[in-house]
N, C-alpha and C positions, 0 to 999 in steps of 0.2 A: 291815652300815653298821647307824645303829644312828639317831635321833630326834635333832636337831636336824646334825650330822655336814654340812658341805661339800661335796659332794663337783662332780664335770667330769663332761657326759659328752666316750665316746672318739672315738664319729664329728661331733659337732657341736658348738660353740659357743656350747653354755647349762653354767651352774654355779646351782646354790642349791644351798639349807639342807633337808634331807629331815622332810618332816612328819611319813610313813605309809611303814612298810612293816608289808606283808601278803605275807608266803608270800617271792619271789620279786621280787613287783613292789612299784617303789619308786615315792611320791608327794615329786618335789621343790615348793618354789617361788623362783625368781628376786627379783631386787631392785628387779624390773616388780611385784610380785606373782601371776605368774601361775606356775600348775600344773601340771604336766607329769610321764608317768607311763611310769616306765622299766623296762624289764629290769636287776633287779645288776648282770646282765655287760655292759651297758649304759654304766655308771655306774666313777669311781672317786672319792673319794677323797679330796679334797685338802686339810683337813685339819677334825678333829672335838671338838666339842661349843664352836665361835666365831661368831659370828655371821658373818654375811656380812660384809667391808668392801668397799663403794663404792671404795673408792681403788687396792683391791687389785686387783677386779675391772675397773678400765677401763686397771692398767697393764696388767693380762695382754690386754686384748683390742688391744693400741697396741703389742704384741711378738708378736703373733697375724697385724695389719698390718703391722706393716712386716715380718715373716716372708716371706705371702707378695707382698708387692712387690719382692724379690727374685727378674730372673727368672731361673726355673727352663731349663737350656741345653736343648737342642730336640738332642732321634736325629734322624736324617734316618734317613728311612728308606732300606733298602737295595734296590738296584738288582738283578735275574740281569741275563747279560750277555745274555739274548736276550733279553727285554725293554727293555730299553735301548734296539732302535730299533725296537721298534715302535711303529705308529702310535698317535698323541696324538689326530688330528681325523677327526670318526667322524661320517657324518652319517645317520638313520635315515626311510628310505625309505619308510616301514608310513604307511597314508593318515592313522589318526586323528592322526600325531603331524603331520603338515603340517598338515588342518585340525579344526575344533572339529566338522562336521559336515557329509558325503559324501550332505545331504538335496538330494534333487531335481539332482545329481551324476552322470553315464552314466561306464559303465567307461575311457571315452574322454576322457575328464574331469579322472576322476583318474587315471590311465597320464597324460598332458602334465606336471601338477604334479608329479608324483614325476619327470617327466625332465624340464623344465624346472628344480625341483627339483636333483636331481644335477646338470646342463650353471653352475647360479649357482654351486655349492658346489665344483666344480672348478677354473673358473676364478678362481675369489677364490683356491683355493689353489695355484694354477699363481702369479698376481699376489703371492703372500703370501711365494713359495719355501717354502710347504712338498712337502716332500719326500713323506712316504706322507699316503695317507688311506685310510679303508673307511670302503665305502657297504654301509650296512642295507638287505637287501631283502626277505630273509625264504626263505621254500620256494619256496610256492605251487604255481601249474602252468608257474612260471618265463618266463612272456612277460614281467613285470617285468628280470630276470634279463638276457634275449635282450636286447629294449629296453636297457638301463642300458650290458651290450658293443656292441651297433650305432653309442650312442651315445661309449663310448672310444673303439672303434675312426675318429675322423673323427680326432684328438687323436697329431699323431706325436712329442710329444716325452713317451708316459706309457709304461705296462707294467702288467695288468693281470691279476689271477690270484686266484684262493681263496681269500678272507682266509683266517689261523691257525685250523684248526676246534676245538681246546680253548678257546677264547677265543669262539668267533662261531658254529659251528656250521655246519651249510652253505651257509646263509640269505644270505653276506655276500661280498663282490668288496674288491680290499686294491689299492691305483692309485700306483701309481708313478712321482710326475714327476720326469724330466729337463729341470735350469734350462741351461739357454741360455749359453753363456756368451761375452761378447764380448770381445774384444781392447779 
């Protein structure tokens, strides 16, 4: 590359004339008069010792715009058979997820907030016919887990068990909801 060459950047849409070559650093000036500094390996020569022609430059911009407007084929991610039946509805019962501040709340108040949230979300899932859900309760001393199991035990049309260990660890309970089919 030498002074006067017309160059384009490889990664950006910048085109201009070389104004200075200093080792591997090349200084270019675009059509608007802005100077840019690039490494030699970031540029490619479009033409040697010619002035930058705005009409050609504008035509190149238009071709790039048209290329960008062509919709790309979307690749859908492959889902493993085990993940196909994994619950999509998760409810995090950690207290910091349910309220901004626990200031002034007793342990009893926090537990009631967590259980009320669990009950509301479970009833929502039943109404919306969501077949599986996961309650993330954490490990701790196991009080919330015991209370959650007591709550879940009151429902006839559900089954609950430990959620997938790889995904949630030991601090989550998965619930399967059996929908009543009316004739």
